[in-house]
Each structure stands twice: as C-alpha cells, then as structure tokens.
Backbone as a printed PyTorch tensor [residue, N CA C, xyz], in Angstrom:
tensor([[[26.7520, 27.3660, 10.4980],
         [25.7630, 27.1820, 11.5470],
         [26.2240, 27.9300, 12.7870]],

        [[25.2430, 28.3080, 13.5680],
         [25.5180, 29.0200, 14.8020],
         [25.3820, 28.0700, 15.9910]],

        [[26.3830, 28.0230, 16.8610],
         [26.2820, 27.1550, 18.0510],
         [25.0390, 27.4980, 18.8610]],

        [[24.3090, 26.4580, 19.2650],
         [23.1050, 26.6570, 20.0610],
         [21.9100, 27.1340, 19.2720]],

        [[22.0390, 27.2070, 17.9660],
         [20.9390, 27.6890, 17.1190],
         [20.5230, 26.6100, 16.1240]],

        [[20.3990, 25.3860, 16.6420],
         [19.9670, 24.2230, 15.8680],
         [18.9560, 23.4750, 16.7080]],

        [[17.9190, 22.9660, 16.0640],
         [16.9070, 22.2050, 16.7890],
         [16.4850, 20.9970, 15.9470]],

        [[16.2310, 19.8910, 16.6170],
         [15.7310, 18.6790, 15.9570],
         [14.4260, 18.2770, 16.6340]],

        [[13.5030, 17.7770, 15.8310],
         [12.2200, 17.3240, 16.3780],
         [11.6000, 16.3260, 15.4130]],

        [[10.5780, 15.6390, 15.8770],
         [ 9.8820, 14.6570, 15.0600],
         [ 8.5610, 15.1890, 14.5410]],

        [[ 8.2190, 14.7650, 13.3430],
         [ 6.9340, 15.0690, 12.7170],
         [ 6.2800, 13.7310, 12.3950]],

        [[ 5.0460, 13.5320, 12.8740],
         [ 4.3760, 12.2550, 12.6460],
         [ 4.0760, 12.0670, 11.1640]],

        [[ 4.4370, 10.8950, 10.6290],
         [ 4.1920, 10.5270,  9.2390],
         [ 3.0320,  9.5380,  9.2320]],

        [[ 1.8610, 10.0040,  8.8210],
         [ 0.6700,  9.1590,  8.8600],
         [ 0.7690,  7.9580,  7.9300]],

        [[ 1.4080,  8.1240,  6.7740],
         [ 1.5420,  7.0200,  5.8210],
         [ 2.3410,  5.8630,  6.4060]],

        [[ 3.4350,  6.2030,  7.0760],
         [ 4.3360,  5.1830,  7.6060],
         [ 4.0220,  4.7980,  9.0440]],

        [[ 3.2960,  5.6700,  9.7530],
         [ 3.0020,  5.4020, 11.1550],
         [ 4.2150,  5.6100, 12.0510]],

        [[ 5.1510,  6.4390, 11.6070],
         [ 6.3720,  6.7130, 12.3610],
         [ 6.5950,  8.2220, 12.4310]],

        [[ 7.6290,  8.6090, 13.1460],
         [ 8.0040, 10.0170, 13.1770],
         [ 9.1970, 10.2470, 12.2630]],

        [[ 9.1180, 11.3050, 11.4590],
         [10.2290, 11.7260, 10.6250],
         [11.0090, 12.7830, 11.3840]],

        [[12.3180, 12.7450, 11.2580],
         [13.1750, 13.6980, 11.9470],
         [13.4480, 14.9030, 11.0540]],

        [[13.2980, 16.0820, 11.6410],
         [13.5830, 17.3380, 10.9540],
         [14.6320, 18.0810, 11.7700]],

        [[15.6000, 18.6660, 11.0920],
         [16.5800, 19.5360, 11.7380],
         [16.4350, 20.9250, 11.1400]],

        [[16.3150, 21.9170, 12.0160],
         [16.3040, 23.3120, 11.6020],
         [17.5910, 23.9290, 12.1240]],

        [[18.3350, 24.5950, 11.2460],
         [19.6030, 25.2010, 11.6250],
         [19.7080, 26.6090, 11.0590]],

        [[20.1730, 27.5180, 11.8870],
         [20.4080, 28.8800, 11.4340],
         [21.7770, 28.9580, 10.7540]],

        [[21.7960, 29.5580,  9.5790],
         [23.0470, 29.7270,  8.8320],
         [23.0920, 31.1340,  8.2370]],

        [[24.3040, 31.5830,  7.9740],
         [24.4870, 32.8840,  7.3260],
         [24.5680, 32.7600,  5.8110]],

        [[24.7250, 31.5440,  5.3170],
         [24.8840, 31.3150,  3.8800],
         [23.6110, 31.7020,  3.1350]],

        [[23.7840, 32.4420,  2.0530],
         [22.6350, 32.8470,  1.2460],
         [22.6360, 32.1900, -0.1270]],

        [[23.7980, 31.7650, -0.5750],
         [23.8980, 31.1270, -1.8890],
         [23.3060, 29.7130, -1.8210]],

        [[22.4170, 29.3610, -2.7570],
         [21.8080, 28.0280, -2.7510],
         [22.8270, 26.8820, -2.7610]],

        [[23.9210, 27.0610, -3.4890],
         [24.9390, 26.0070, -3.5510],
         [25.5740, 25.7830, -2.1740]],

        [[25.8900, 26.8760, -1.4970],
         [26.4870, 26.7700, -0.1680],
         [25.4930, 26.1710,  0.8330]],

        [[24.2310, 26.5700,  0.7410],
         [23.2050, 26.0010,  1.6240],
         [23.0570, 24.5050,  1.3730]],

        [[23.1230, 24.1010,  0.1050],
         [23.0430, 22.6760, -0.2320],
         [24.1970, 21.8930,  0.3640]],

        [[25.3870, 22.4770,  0.3240],
         [26.5550, 21.8120,  0.9110],
         [26.4120, 21.6740,  2.4220]],

        [[25.9040, 22.7100,  3.0620],
         [25.6980, 22.6620,  4.5120],
         [24.6560, 21.6050,  4.8640]],

        [[23.5490, 21.5870,  4.1460],
         [22.4880, 20.5980,  4.4120],
         [23.0080, 19.1790,  4.2100]],

        [[23.7790, 18.9590,  3.1550],
         [24.3500, 17.6250,  2.9100],
         [25.3210, 17.2260,  4.0140]],

        [[26.1250, 18.1600,  4.4880],
         [27.0700, 17.8630,  5.5760],
         [26.3270, 17.4870,  6.8500]],

        [[25.2340, 18.1810,  7.1290],
         [24.4240, 17.8480,  8.3110],
         [23.8360, 16.4470,  8.1620]],

        [[23.2640, 16.1570,  6.9910],
         [22.6900, 14.8220,  6.7410],
         [23.7310, 13.7280,  6.9560]],

        [[24.9100, 13.9190,  6.3780],
         [25.9740, 12.9130,  6.5030],
         [26.3880, 12.7290,  7.9500]],

        [[26.5320, 13.8120,  8.6670],
         [26.9660, 13.7410, 10.0660],
         [25.9300, 13.0100, 10.9190]],

        [[24.6580, 13.2990, 10.7130],
         [23.5920, 12.6880, 11.5170],
         [23.4000, 11.2230, 11.1620]],

        [[23.4270, 10.9030,  9.8800],
         [23.1150,  9.5330,  9.4690],
         [24.2990,  8.5870,  9.5580]],

        [[25.5040,  9.1180,  9.6270],
         [26.6880,  8.2640,  9.7210],
         [26.6570,  7.4880, 11.0390]],

        [[26.6070,  6.1760, 10.9300],
         [26.6450,  5.3190, 12.1100],
         [25.3500,  5.2810, 12.8920]],

        [[24.2460,  5.7340, 12.2990],
         [22.9610,  5.6730, 13.0080],
         [21.8670,  5.2210, 12.0440]],

        [[20.7370,  4.8970, 12.6090],
         [19.6000,  4.4560, 11.7960],
         [18.6290,  5.6010, 11.5410]],

        [[19.0550,  6.8170, 11.8510],
         [18.1840,  7.9760, 11.6890],
         [18.2030,  8.4270, 10.2330]],

        [[17.0150,  8.5890,  9.6830],
         [16.8760,  9.1450,  8.3370],
         [16.1710, 10.4840,  8.4760]],

        [[16.8260, 11.5370,  8.0560],
         [16.2440, 12.8640,  8.1710],
         [15.2010, 13.0950,  7.0990]],

        [[14.0640, 13.6090,  7.4950],
         [13.0430, 13.9940,  6.5270],
         [13.4900, 15.2550,  5.8170]],

        [[14.0060, 16.2030,  6.6160],
         [14.4250, 17.4590,  6.0100],
         [15.4540, 18.1460,  6.9000]],

        [[16.4020, 18.7940,  6.2530],
         [17.2900, 19.7450,  6.9070],
         [16.8100, 21.1060,  6.4020]],

        [[16.2790, 21.8960,  7.3010],
         [15.6610, 23.1760,  6.9660],
         [16.5900, 24.2820,  7.4430]],

        [[17.2050, 25.0010,  6.5020],
         [18.1400, 26.0570,  6.8390],
         [17.4210, 27.3960,  6.8370]],

        [[17.6740, 28.1850,  7.8830],
         [16.9790, 29.4570,  8.0620],
         [17.9840, 30.5510,  8.4170]],

        [[17.5430, 31.7880,  8.2600],
         [18.3590, 32.9390,  8.6610],
         [18.2120, 33.1710, 10.1590]],

        [[19.2760, 33.6610, 10.7990],
         [19.1560, 34.0400, 12.2050],
         [18.2880, 35.2970, 12.3140]],

        [[17.5640, 35.5030, 13.3270],
         [17.3190, 34.6700, 14.5030],
         [15.9740, 33.9630, 14.4030]],

        [[15.8890, 32.9120, 13.6280],
         [14.6460, 32.1800, 13.3880],
         [14.2530, 31.3130, 14.5830]],

        [[15.2160, 30.6390, 15.1780],
         [14.9400, 29.6400, 16.2130],
         [14.4430, 30.3050, 17.4940]],

        [[13.3580, 29.7520, 18.0180],
         [12.7230, 30.2530, 19.2360],
         [13.4090, 29.6310, 20.4460]],

        [[13.7170, 30.4840, 21.4240],
         [14.3000, 30.0060, 22.6790],
         [13.4130, 30.4260, 23.8360]],

        [[13.5220, 29.6960, 24.9380],
         [12.7740, 30.0390, 26.1410],
         [13.4350, 31.2340, 26.8230]],

        [[12.7890, 31.7560, 27.8510],
         [13.3560, 32.8930, 28.5870],
         [14.6700, 32.5210, 29.2710]],

        [[14.8780, 31.2200, 29.5110],
         [16.1300, 30.7850, 30.1310],
         [17.2120, 30.4610, 29.0950]],

        [[16.8990, 30.6310, 27.8100],
         [17.8930, 30.4330, 26.7640],
         [17.9270, 29.0470, 26.1530]],

        [[17.0190, 28.1750, 26.5650],
         [16.9660, 26.8310, 25.9860],
         [16.1520, 26.8580, 24.7000]],

        [[16.4640, 25.9300, 23.8080],
         [15.7080, 25.8190, 22.5630],
         [14.2960, 25.3250, 22.8820]],

        [[13.2960, 26.0370, 22.4030],
         [11.8910, 25.6900, 22.6240],
         [11.4480, 24.7420, 21.5120]],

        [[11.6540, 23.4590, 21.7360],
         [11.4430, 22.4530, 20.6960],
         [10.0220, 22.4750, 20.1200]],

        [[ 9.0030, 22.5030, 20.9710],
         [ 7.6200, 22.4860, 20.4910],
         [ 7.2910, 23.7620, 19.7080]],

        [[ 7.7260, 24.9050, 20.2040],
         [ 7.4820, 26.1730, 19.5020],
         [ 8.1680, 26.1820, 18.1380]],

        [[ 9.3700, 25.6230, 18.0690],
         [10.0810, 25.5570, 16.7920],
         [ 9.4190, 24.5780, 15.8370]],

        [[ 8.8970, 23.4810, 16.3720],
         [ 8.1780, 22.5130, 15.5370],
         [ 6.9510, 23.1810, 14.9280]],

        [[ 6.1890, 23.9060, 15.7580],
         [ 5.0000, 24.5940, 15.2720],
         [ 5.3630, 25.6680, 14.2540]],

        [[ 6.4330, 26.3970, 14.4980],
         [ 6.8750, 27.4410, 13.5660],
         [ 7.2850, 26.8160, 12.2320]],

        [[ 7.9750, 25.6710, 12.2980],
         [ 8.3640, 24.9600, 11.0830],
         [ 7.1290, 24.5230, 10.2870]],

        [[ 6.1520, 23.9350, 10.9720],
         [ 4.9350, 23.4740, 10.3050],
         [ 4.1750, 24.6400,  9.6710]],

        [[ 4.2030, 25.7960, 10.3010],
         [ 3.5430, 26.9830,  9.7270],
         [ 4.2820, 27.5300,  8.5110]],

        [[ 5.5860, 27.2330,  8.4140],
         [ 6.3790, 27.8180,  7.3370],
         [ 6.5070, 26.9390,  6.0940]],

        [[ 6.0860, 25.6670,  6.1900],
         [ 6.2120, 24.8190,  5.0050],
         [ 4.9180, 24.7420,  4.2350]]])
C-alpha cells in the first residue's frame, strides 16, 4: 500500500438500513494471491478490536485514488468512482 493513497467510506445498504464500510487502497501487487493477502491483512487490522465489518477491501493500481487540489483524499469523488467501477 502507498501512504496517503487509501480511502474509506460508507455505502448505504438498503436491505439492512445501515452503511457498509468500503476501503479502497492503491497497491503495486499484481498477483491475485498477494492481493488476497493484502486485503486480508487490511480486514484483520480494521476489524481487530472494533465493531466495524468491512463490506469490501477494493485494491487498485496507482494512481486510482482521487485527491483534491490541496492533496487531501476526495472521499465523495472516490466513493462515486468506486460505485461506477463495480
């Protein structure tokens, strides 16, 4: 993963009436096995000691994540980009 190139956001789940958490992270790994290990490590790190259940860990190639002109992660733009890509 690349520092500063990870974003988390909620997606409304109509069935449950709650928001599901999605994490998008830029990685250089191309092998499916390595990507699976990275996604599992992220899941374990996030869920350890918390009540958060991730809907999906979505791994992408750099430079997928949208940032603002000031360099901050554009959460809404990334959420929309994620929804367009699934």
